[in-house]
C-alpha positions in Angstrom: -22.9 -128.0 -7.7 -24.3 -129.2 -10.6 -23.2 -127.7 -15.1 -26.4 -126.5 -16.5 -25.8 -127.2 -20.3 -28.3 -126.0 -23.2 -28.0 -128.6 -26.1 -29.0 -126.6 -29.8 -28.6 -127.3 -33.5 -26.5 -124.0 -33.1 -25.1 -121.6 -31.8 -27.3 -119.4 -33.5 -30.2 -121.0 -32.5 -30.4 -119.4 -29.2 -31.8 -116.5 -29.7 -30.7 -113.1 -28.1 -32.6 -112.1 -24.9 -32.7 -115.1 -23.3 -30.6 -115.9 -20.2 -27.3 -116.3 -20.7 -25.8 -120.0 -20.3 -23.9 -122.4 -22.3 -25.1 -122.9 -25.2 -23.1 -126.1 -26.8 -24.1 -127.0 -30.6 -24.8 -131.1 -30.5 -22.6 -131.4 -33.7 -19.9 -130.4 -30.4 -21.0 -132.5 -27.4 -22.0 -135.3 -30.0 -18.0 -135.3 -30.8 -15.9 -133.6 -28.7 -14.4 -136.3 -26.0 -14.3 -134.0 -23.9 -17.8 -134.2 -23.1 -17.2 -137.8 -21.9 -15.6 -136.7 -19.3 -17.8 -134.2 -17.5 -19.5 -134.9 -14.1 -22.3 -133.6 -12.6 -23.9 -132.6 -16.1 -27.4 -131.9 -16.7 -28.8 -130.9 -20.2 -31.5 -129.4 -21.8 -31.5 -130.7 -25.4 -33.9 -128.2 -27.6 -32.7 -129.8 -30.6 -35.0 -129.5 -33.2 -35.0 -132.8 -34.9 -35.4 -135.2 -32.7 -36.9 -138.7 -35.1 -34.6 -142.0 -34.5 -31.4 -141.5 -35.9 -30.9 -138.0 -35.8 -28.2 -135.3 -33.7 -31.4 -134.3 -31.2 -31.9 -138.4 -30.3 -27.8 -139.2 -30.0 -27.7 -135.9 -28.5 -30.3 -137.0 -25.4 -28.5 -141.2 -25.6 -25.3 -140.0 -25.4 -26.0 -138.2 -22.6 -27.7 -140.6 -20.4 -24.1 -142.8 -21.3 -21.9 -140.3 -19.7 -23.9 -139.9 -16.3 -25.0 -136.9 -17.4 -29.1 -136.1 -16.4 -30.9 -135.0 -19.7 -34.4 -133.5 -20.7 -35.9 -135.0 -22.8 -35.0 -138.9 -22.4 -34.6 -141.2 -24.2 -37.3 -142.7 -23.4 -39.7 -139.9 -23.4 -38.4 -139.0 -26.6 -39.0 -142.6 -27.9 -42.7 -143.0 -26.2 -43.2 -139.3 -27.8 -42.4 -140.8 -31.2 -45.3 -142.4 -32.3 -49.1 -141.8 -31.3 -50.1 -145.7 -31.3 -47.2 -145.7 -28.0 -48.8 -142.2 -26.0 -52.2 -141.7 -26.3 -53.5 -144.8 -23.9 -51.2 -142.7 -21.6 -53.4 -138.8 -21.9 -56.4 -141.0 -22.2 -57.0 -140.2 -18.2 -56.6 -136.2 -19.1 -59.0 -136.4 -20.9 -61.8 -134.9 -18.9 -59.2 -132.5 -17.8 -58.5 -131.4 -21.2 -61.8 -131.1 -21.7 -62.4 -128.8 -19.2 -59.3 -126.6 -19.8 -60.3 -126.4 -23.6 -63.6 -124.6 -23.0 -63.0 -122.2 -20.8 -60.5 -121.0 -23.5 -62.7 -121.7 -26.2 -66.0 -121.7 -25.7 -68.8 -124.0 -26.5 -70.1 -123.2 -30.1 -67.1 -120.7 -31.3 -65.0 -122.1 -34.7 -62.2 -123.0 -33.4 -61.9 -127.2 -33.7 -58.1 -127.1 -33.8 -55.5 -125.5 -31.1 -51.5 -126.1 -30.3 -49.8 -124.5 -26.6 -46.3 -125.1 -26.3 -45.2 -126.8 -22.6 -42.0 -125.3 -20.9 -41.0 -127.7 -18.0 -45.0 -128.1 -17.6 -46.0 -124.7 -17.4 -48.6 -123.1 -19.2 -49.0 -119.0 -19.7 -52.7 -119.8 -20.0 -53.4 -120.5 -16.4 -56.3 -122.8 -16.7 -53.8 -125.0 -18.7 -51.7 -125.8 -16.0 -53.1 -128.9 -14.3 -53.5 -130.9 -17.8 -49.2 -129.0 -18.6 -48.1 -130.3 -14.9 -50.1 -134.2 -15.5 -47.9 -133.9 -19.5 -44.5 -133.0 -18.0 -45.1 -136.0 -15.3 -45.5 -138.5 -18.0 -43.1 -137.5 -20.8 -41.2 -134.5 -18.6 -39.3 -132.9 -21.8 -38.7 -129.0 -21.3 -40.6 -127.8 -24.2 -43.5 -129.8 -25.7 -46.2 -129.0 -28.8 -49.1 -130.2 -27.8 -52.1 -130.4 -30.2 -55.9 -130.6 -29.7 -58.9 -131.1 -32.4 -62.6 -131.3 -30.9 -65.3 -132.8 -33.0 -67.8 -133.2 -30.2 -65.4 -132.8 -27.5 -61.5 -131.8 -27.1 -59.1 -134.1 -27.1 -55.0 -134.3 -27.5 -54.4 -134.9 -31.3 -51.0 -134.8 -30.8 -47.1 -134.1 -28.7 -44.8 -133.6 -29.5 -41.5 -132.4 -28.9 -40.2 -128.9 -29.9 -36.8 -127.3 -30.4 -36.4 -123.8 -30.5 -37.2 -122.4 -33.7 -40.7 -124.0 -33.3 -41.4 -121.1 -29.5 -43.3 -118.5 -31.1 -41.6 -115.5 -30.3 -44.4 -113.7 -28.0 -43.5 -117.3 -25.5 -39.0 -116.0 -25.7 -39.9 -114.0 -22.5 -41.9 -116.6 -20.6 -39.4 -119.8 -21.7 -36.5 -117.7 -20.3 -38.0 -116.7 -17.2 -39.7 -121.3 -16.2 -36.5 -121.8 -17.9 -34.5 -120.4 -15.5 -36.2 -121.2 -12.4 -36.6 -125.3 -13.6 -32.5 -125.3 -13.8 -32.2 -123.9 -9.8 -34.5 -126.7 -8.7 -34.2 -129.8 -8.1 -34.7 -132.3 -11.1 -37.2 -135.9 -9.6 -36.8 -138.3 -11.3 -39.6 -140.2 -13.2 -41.6 -142.6 -11.0 -41.5 -146.5 -11.5 -44.7 -147.4 -12.6 -46.5 -148.8 -9.6 -48.0 -152.4 -9.6 -50.6 -155.4 -7.5 -51.1 -168.6 -9.5 -49.8 -166.3 -13.0 -49.4 -166.0 -17.0 -46.5 -165.4 -19.2 -46.8 -164.4 -22.5 -44.1 -164.9 -24.7 -43.9 -162.5 -28.1 -42.8 -164.4 -31.2 -42.4 -164.0 -34.5 -43.5 -167.6 -37.0 -42.1 -165.8 -39.8 -38.5 -164.7 -38.3 -36.1 -165.8 -40.4 -34.0 -165.7 -37.7 -35.7 -165.4 -34.2 -33.9 -165.6 -31.3 -35.6 -168.5 -29.2 -36.8 -171.7 -32.3 -39.5 -173.3 -31.9 -37.5 -176.4 -29.6 -36.7 -173.8 -27.1 -40.0 -171.8 -27.3 -41.8 -175.7 -26.3 -38.6 -176.4 -23.0 -39.5 -172.6 -22.0 -43.4 -173.6 -22.2 -42.7 -176.6 -20.2 -40.2 -175.2 -18.1 -43.8 -172.9 -16.9 -46.1 -175.4 -16.5 -43.0 -177.3 -14.3 -42.8 -174.6 -11.7 -46.8 -174.2 -11.6 -47.4 -171.5 -14.3 -48.7 -170.9 -17.7 -47.2 -169.9 -21.2 -48.8 -169.1 -24.1 -47.4 -167.3 -27.4 -48.5 -164.7 -28.3 -47.4 -162.4 -31.4 -47.9 -158.6 -32.8 -51.8 -158.8 -33.3 -52.2 -159.7 -29.9 -50.8 -156.8 -28.8 -55.0 -155.5 -27.3 -54.5 -159.1 -25.0 -51.0 -158.0 -23.0 -53.7 -156.7 -19.3 -54.7 -161.1 -19.9 -50.7 -161.5 -18.5 -49.0 -161.5 -15.5 -45.1 -161.0 -17.7 -44.2 -160.8 -21.5 -41.0 -162.6 -22.6 -40.1 -161.3 -26.0 -38.7 -163.4 -28.3 -38.5 -161.4 -31.3 -35.3 -159.4 -32.3 -36.3 -156.5 -30.9 -35.7 -152.8 -32.1 -36.2 -149.3 -31.0 -38.3 -148.7 -33.9 -40.8 -151.9 -33.7 -43.4 -153.2 -32.5 -41.3 -155.1 -29.6 -40.5 -151.6 -28.0 -44.0 -151.3 -28.3 -45.4 -154.5 -26.3 -42.6 -153.8 -23.9 -43.2 -150.4 -23.5 -47.2 -150.9 -22.9 -46.6 -154.2 -20.7 -44.3 -152.6 -18.7 -46.9 -149.2 -18.1 -50.3 -152.5 -17.3 -48.0 -153.6 -14.6 -46.5 -156.6 -16.1 -42.9 -158.0 -15.5 -40.7 -157.9 -18.6 -38.2 -159.2 -19.8 -36.2 -157.5 -22.3 -37.7 -154.4 -20.1 -37.9 -151.0 -22.3 -35.1 -149.7 -21.2 -32.6 -152.4 -22.4 -34.1 -152.5 -25.3 -33.3 -148.8 -25.4 -29.3 -149.1 -24.7 -28.5 -152.6 -26.1 -29.8 -151.8 -29.6 -27.8 -148.9 -30.6 -24.2 -149.6 -30.7 -22.8 -145.8 -29.8 -24.6 -145.7 -26.5 -23.0 -149.1 -25.9 -19.7 -147.8 -27.1 -19.9 -144.6 -24.7 -21.3 -146.5 -21.9 -18.5 -148.5 -21.5 -15.9 -146.6 -22.5 -17.3 -144.8 -19.5 -17.1 -148.0 -17.2 -13.4 -148.3 -18.1 -14.6 -152.2 -19.5 -11.9 -152.9 -22.7 -14.0 -153.1 -25.9 -11.9 -152.7 -29.5 -10.7 -148.9 -30.2 -14.5 -147.3 -31.1 -14.5 -143.6 -33.5 -17.7 -142.4 -33.2 -17.9 -140.2 -36.5 -20.4 -138.0 -38.4 -19.7 -137.9 -42.3 -17.4 -134.3 -41.8 -15.2 -137.1 -39.7 -13.8 -139.6 -41.6 -10.2 -137.5 -42.1 -10.6 -138.8 -37.8 -11.2 -142.6 -37.7 -8.5 -143.0 -40.6 -6.4 -142.1 -37.8 -6.9 -143.6 -34.6 -7.7 -146.9 -36.0 -6.0 -146.8 -39.6 -6.7 -150.1 -41.9 -8.6 -152.3 -41.6 -11.0 -150.5 -40.3 -14.9 -152.3 -38.9 -17.6 -149.8 -39.3 -21.0 -150.6 -38.1 -24.4 -148.9 -38.5 -26.1 -148.4 -34.7 -28.9 -150.5 -34.6 -27.4 -153.6 -37.0 -28.6 -157.0 -35.5 -27.2 -160.5 -36.5 -24.0 -159.7 -37.8 -25.9 -157.3 -40.0 -24.5 -153.8 -41.0 -20.9 -154.6 -40.5 -18.1 -153.9 -42.0 -14.6 -154.5 -43.3 -13.1 -151.9 -45.1 -9.7 -152.1 -46.4 -8.6 -148.6 -47.5 -10.4 -144.9 -48.0 -11.6 -145.4 -51.0 -13.9 -147.7 -49.9 -14.4 -146.1 -46.7 -16.1 -143.5 -48.4 -18.1 -145.6 -51.0 -19.4 -147.4 -47.7 -20.1 -144.7 -45.6 -22.1 -142.8 -47.7 -25.3 -144.4 -47.8 -25.0 -145.2 -43.9 -25.2 -141.6 -43.4 -28.1 -141.4 -45.3 -30.1 -143.2 -42.8 -28.2 -142.0 -39.1 -25.9 -138.8 -38.6 -23.8 -140.8 -36.8 -21.7 -144.1 -37.2 -19.6 -146.5 -35.3 -15.6 -147.5 -36.4 -13.9 -149.5 -34.6 -10.2 -151.3 -34.9 -9.7 -154.7 -36.7 -9.7 -157.2 -34.0 -9.7 -160.3 -35.0 -9.8 -163.9 -33.6 -11.1 -166.9 -34.3 -14.1 -166.8 -31.8 -15.9 -165.0 -30.1 -17.7 -165.6 -26.3 -21.6 -165.3 -25.9 -21.9 -165.5 -22.3 -25.6 -165.3 -21.5 -26.4 -163.2 -17.9 -29.9 -163.6 -16.2 -30.3 -161.0 -13.6 -26.3 -160.3 -13.1 -24.9 -164.6 -13.1 -23.4 -166.0 -15.3 -26.4 -168.8 -16.8 -24.6 -170.0 -20.2 -21.4 -169.7 -22.6 -20.9 -170.5 -26.0 -17.7 -170.0 -28.3 -19.0 -169.1 -32.2 -16.8 -169.4 -33.8 -16.5 -167.6 -36.9 -18.1 -169.1 -40.3 -15.7 -170.3 -43.0 -13.5 -168.3 -45.1 -15.2 -165.8 -43.4 -14.2 -163.2 -39.9 -18.1 -162.4 -38.1 -20.0 -165.3 -37.5 -22.4 -165.4 -39.3 -21.9 -164.4 -44.0 -25.0 -163.4 -44.7 -23.8 -164.0 -48.3 -22.7 -167.5 -48.2 -24.7 -170.5 -48.8 -25.9 -172.1 -46.6 -23.9 -174.9 -45.2 -21.1 -172.1 -44.8 -23.2 -169.4 -43.4 -23.3 -169.8 -39.5 -20.0 -171.1 -37.9 -19.9 -173.7 -35.6 -20.1 -173.4 -31.8 -19.8 -174.4 -28.9 -21.5 -174.5 -25.4 -19.2 -175.2 -22.0 -20.4 -175.0 -18.5 -20.0 -171.8 -16.9 -16.9 -173.1 -14.5 -15.1 -174.1 -17.8 -14.7 -170.6 -18.7 -11.8 -168.1 -17.9 -12.7 -166.0 -15.0 -11.8 -163.2 -16.7 -14.3 -163.6 -19.5 -17.3 -163.9 -16.9 -16.0 -161.6 -14.4 -15.4 -159.4 -17.4 -19.2 -160.0 -18.5 -21.0 -159.5 -15.2 -19.7 -155.9 -15.8 -20.9 -154.8 -19.0 -24.5 -156.4 -18.2 -24.6 -154.8 -14.9 -24.4 -151.6 -16.8 -27.1 -152.6 -18.7 -29.5 -153.5 -15.9 -30.5 -157.5 -14.3 -32.4 -158.7 -17.3 -31.7 -161.5 -19.8 -28.2 -160.5 -21.7 -25.7 -161.7 -24.8 -22.8 -160.8 -23.8 -20.1 -161.0 -26.9 -16.5 -160.9 -25.8 -12.9 -161.4 -28.1 -10.2 -162.6 -25.7 -6.7 -160.7 -27.4 -3.5 -160.4 -26.0 -3.8 -156.8 -24.9 -6.8 -158.8 -22.2 -11.1 -159.4 -23.3 -12.6 -157.5 -25.5 -16.4 -156.5 -25.0 -17.9 -156.3 -28.2 -21.6 -155.5 -27.2 -24.4 -156.7 -25.0 -27.6 -158.1 -26.8 -30.9 -157.6 -24.6 -32.7 -161.0 -26.3 -30.0 -162.9 -26.9 -30.0 -166.4 -28.5 -31.6 -169.2 -26.6 -32.3 -172.4 -29.4 -32.6 -175.9 -29.1 -29.7 -178.5 -29.0 -27.6 -174.8 -28.7 -27.2 -172.4 -25.9 -28.9 -174.6 -23.9 -27.5 -178.0 -24.3 -24.7 -178.2 -21.3 -28.1 -177.6 -18.8 -30.6 -179.1 -21.3 -34.4 -178.0 -19.9 -32.9 -176.8 -16.1 -31.9 -173.4 -18.1 -35.2 -172.2 -19.2 -36.3 -173.4 -15.8 -33.9 -170.9 -14.5 -35.5 -168.2 -16.8 -38.8 -169.0 -15.8 -38.0 -169.0 -12.1 -36.7 -165.5 -12.3 -40.3 -164.8 -13.1 -41.6 -166.4 -10.5 -39.2 -164.3 -8.2 -40.4 -160.6 -9.6 -43.9 -161.9 -10.2 -43.6 -162.3 -5.9 -41.4 -159.0 -5.4 -44.0 -157.7 -7.2 -46.8 -158.4 -5.2 -45.2 -157.7 -2.5 -44.9 -154.4 -3.7 -41.4 -154.1 -4.6 -39.6 -152.5 -7.6 -40.9 -153.7 -10.8 -38.5 -155.6 -12.9 -35.6 -155.9 -10.5 
């Protein structure tokens, strides 16, 4: 039997007269470690703010990491974060929108704007019910606020998740009834996109300072595609409108969810392309707090970690001591990672960071002279590197150092020469994310192998990660695209 919880900004957010359910303040859900151990939880996230890095965003993010079913999912939150992402998905609903709103607001009347609230895909207006269901099927969320505007025709102008504070009081009885019924019936998982020799679009940024693939690696991939009978073409962010011309997308820019790389991945998947990095992998890998929760739940070793809010520095201090490592949730290439030596430095470092994120990750100081980076493709080890710390520093990349001392040395080894426990741990960690292309960073310590993070678009530079396999590494990547494209053609699952 599933346990239902309602996530709210505070206990006072739950108005009198609504069903007597298990209402959990979002801060308690985020910081109480007991929630990590609960199983069979179905969470309804009704927080007011769902913006990236907000407590509401993290509630859905950690719910997914804990194996809890949650509405809305992080994917839905992200899809609704920008009009460019969702308006294309609702274009097919324009005719239905026009028909429904013409009945509600007759042509010739003064009304040109309308706001409605949808509860679990239901509307209190029968004329809007087919549209409400279609929107819920596309964006499963317990409470949606939809804005319509009419110039010549009615169009959907904006769709947002809504917290209880925005729900008009006259709608509370309707909300109460629909919520009660929705909790009694099964929650369907979203339908997977359906899909129908090949071209691969390779998204890159020629101006990026530290791209995941340099020019030599991009050229090697293009050669490998040609040898396997495919065509690979370089594209940039300006080619967003051309995605439908291709059969697959290979992202070779540093990814983030508040970034055009996410929009490319999401759009490509919606168009039926095979995508590496797929949107779910980007969501899961680009947030260190999600990864920490996911790895802990799977009992995979990591440096001791504490997820902290601005009021919980004492807990981090007591659990980890000094020195400790602070990480912003979405840092990349060693940026946003800080070593703090005492309480004064902890407070000084965290103050500006909490201006941008409600939560930070604190970890125990765990020094090793090098980190392993194991490249994983479709569940199998592709390459293995030892990234040594930069000279006189505790990180692989020292951004403040002179150019010659900025990066540590890199050794590339045959996968068979790597300790079996390192490979096995890397494969287990990557499998929690998906079966795409990942780079798993690990440390060998006296207490065992510890996973530092899983990267969704690992570095593959010419003469470094491909030093052992050479062009064969790139051909293996191309063959994985071929495998997925052939499966798609046969009607199999996309990106699997």
